[in-house]
C-alpha positions, 0 to 999 in steps of 0.5 A: 490500485493505491486509490482503491486500497486507501479508500478501502481503509477509509472505508474500514475506519468509518465502519469501525468508528460508527461500531464503537459509536454505536456500542457506546449508545447502546450501552447508555440507552440500555443502561440505568443511571443512578446517583454517584457520590459518597461523603465518606472521607476516610476509607475506600471510595470504590471510585465513587466520587467525593461530595460533601452533599452526598448525605443530603436526603434529597441528593441530586448531584453527580450520576453514573449511567452504566449496564446495570439494573439496581442503584444502592444507597449505604447508610453507615453508622456515623451518618455518611452516605454512599449512593451508587449504581450496583452492578451485580443486582441480578436477584436483588428485588426493589426495596431489599436491605443488606446489613454490613458491619457499620452500615446498611445498604438498600437497593432500587431499580428505577432510574435516579431511585437512590435519593430521597432515602436513608434506607428507612425501610431497613430498620431492624 
């Protein structure tokens, strides 16, 4: 009947909505939260929000939660700083460093860990 078809569609819609909500909750619950900012004015920001306070040693502003396990801090030769979730951290260990032309990056593996650091352990 028409009524049972409508009821069935409403039930299916409710089930789909519940699955979507559970997927979002699962991602947030199993994700990593990192500080997410850059004070780099010129250059690509890779979707990281600009915040002029990002370079503060004790930064505690913007955050991002995502299904990952590594946070990153990048310190540029000119003093600029980028803090973000690093989504490719599989083989990276807590405290590891990488060196690039114009900046160094350090990685950490706990919630909100990419603050109170200018990658001092990475000094060459």
